[in-house]
Steps between C-alpha positions, in 0.01 A plus 500: 500500500449281807133601507456391136666166574272452804187571293613264225569227756156556657327475161701188413416342838128561448531367144644181645212481749255542214644212303578272790152485659321312221807283450511424872131407499547276198799322657363470853392153615130447565404631843792744528483816713656806337575787738567817304710789629402861445514600134306548179433182305369473147140393460327274248583217738339160445480248784402155379604283795434489878720778637520769769633852441544722806638850528763493774448872567296793377541636146532168327343625177398300195436747218313420180627811318148573373463184293267203549459325834774532759476151656315199362438197721416180313550241769352384830684556830651839418558766767584869455571709811628846584550618143421823318360427156460793264481619142269268309387580148181691428316264263154392616465229235812335640394545864841651575544449874741521787446131572311248290443161657328219311445126531641505849410377845630543853698807402546823698549867419552704815656820630560631150463851357353505151504843338494662158343182365187503286354192667627416848469125554322296233399159635355237268427132555686511828374327815583474870741794496560805720524867399565709810643826630571648158476864395363535146452808284458542125646741250420870520207486256135599502287262704351308207840453333671338796521124531358298787695499822419134559326265262383147582390296200390136538694486828365322807565465873757779527561736792517870411579691817648825635575649160484875435379593152505870414431692177445191294187411303319192638553192709312227315405147601354331193413131462683445828365315803585434863737795544548688826538876449569662834656805668584673173497876445393670177502870419447717190416205276191434290358168624686422819363145469299358208369143477352326196397135469662422833380297796577405859739789553553654845544878510575640845649796687611697194507880492411677176478878465492768227431243229219518245352172628577309817404136440290386204377142465365384163367164379632327811380296795581357842725780623543669838600866542545603861679765706592719202514880521406684182488876498499798268439321172548783253263643241124536465464121468769409752400170655581319824395139431324393180312174438400408145356158414649341811353233728562356844716790618564611856574874535556546873660737750632739235520878536402706197510878521530818294410330170244599239342154532559287807376159382384453141279198426428398141304181427633327806460231610510370147449125544145387589430399860817663633564795731759764572559601861579866564543518875647719774663749265546868578375701203577858596492846342461391139287672240302176467516225759357213291431531128284239325523458124285254309308224677680399818308293752577246773786697649507480879588848627531481876665677791661778295556855623370745240588848615575843359426411138321749277274221372461166674347299213506570128318292241574617146300230318125520460330177598792381713417287802693662782220407742566131430823509698515399866582823682495486879680628808694784340570837658359793299591843627186653349259252659211702645340241728524423873628225728265503795618173656870591457597177324692691228241398239267759354134458585401561136671399176735735321354552153695653214313677221625680195349846469606787275853358483365242254540780244877474506511128577359428156637804317875557539472857367293600802776372729677830441255642757567221750509640853382842383238703693252439216515119526504520882191718495323268254579203723372681808177604328452153351527342843278760660229493234581253222413634157584165340501143619832434679678179409533249782852361501534285810442475870699388802256334738739512796712815468757556770511823696876485552796292383 
C-alpha cells in the first residue's frame, strides 16, 4: 500500500513539474534565470522572451512525448544549458526537433544532450549565437529517414564548436555566412557537413569519420577549411572533401584518408578570374586522391602529400582541362625521378597520364574490375608499350621527394 502511495505521489509530482515549467516561463520576468532540479519536464515548451534555463544537476530532462518540437525559442538572448532534451515527433514536414530556434540573436545552447529527436537543433534566421559542447543523435531510423543533427538556415556569424553529432543525417549550412564551425566530431552520419549558397565561413579542426561524405561545399564562396581530419567515408562513392561550383576557397592543412575519393572537384572555381587554393593537405590511402568532374581549371594545388592512394588523379569527363590547374610542389609517392642536388625538388616534372584505367573512368560498369589483376596488367602493358594514346592529365613541375 505504501509503495502504491509513493508511486502515485511520484507521478503527481512529475505531473506538477510538467505543468509548472511552461507556466513558470510565461510568468518569469524578462532576463530571468531558471535553475531546474533533477526531474522530467513536459516538452512543447515555447520561449518568447530573453531567458536562461539551466539544469542544476544531471538528469534534468525535458521530454516531448513523441509529438512536435520539444523546445521552441522565438526570442533573442535565450540560453539553455545542461539539459537533456528528448522525444520529438517524427514528422519531416514539420521539422520536428529537439530545439528549434528562430529569429534570435546572441543566444546560447551548450552542454545539452539531444536524443531521440528527428532533427537535433534547427537554427533559422539566428545570428551571433553559440552552439557548443552538445551531444546530438537522431531517432533510430534508416540513414535517409533521420533528420539533420544541426541545421543552419539564413543564420550568420554564429559559433558552432565542440559538438558531437552521431547517427544523425546531415549537418547543413545553407544560405548562412560568417559562421565558425570548429572542433566538432561527427560519426555515422550522411553528410557530416554540407554547405549550399554560403560564404565566408571558417571550418577548422573538426573530426569526421564513418560518414558517407565528410565536407561538401556547393554553390558557395570565400570559405576556409583548415586542420580538419576526415577518414573512412563509407561506400563506393564515399568522399572526403567535395567542391562543386565554388570559388575563392582555401582548403589547407587537412588530413583525408581511407575514403573512396579524397578531394572531389566539380566545376570549381565557378566564378571567372577566381581561384581555389588546395594546399598542404595530407591525402592518404584513398581509392582516388583527387577526382575531377567536368571542367575545373585555375585551382592552385600546392604542397600536398599524396601517398598510398590507388589512383592519384581521376578525370571522368572527356575534354576536361585538368592540365589548366596550377599544380606544383606536391609530394607524390609514385614519382619516378631523381633529386641529384638534394634540394627536395625532383629534377624532372611528375607527369600523370591516364592509361587503360580510362576504361572504367568513363564507364562505371567496368569499375567492377577496379584493382583487379586484369586492369593492373593492362595498365602495366599500356605504360610499357602503349597500344592507345594515353591521356595527359597534368604535371607537377616541382615535385617534392619527401614531405
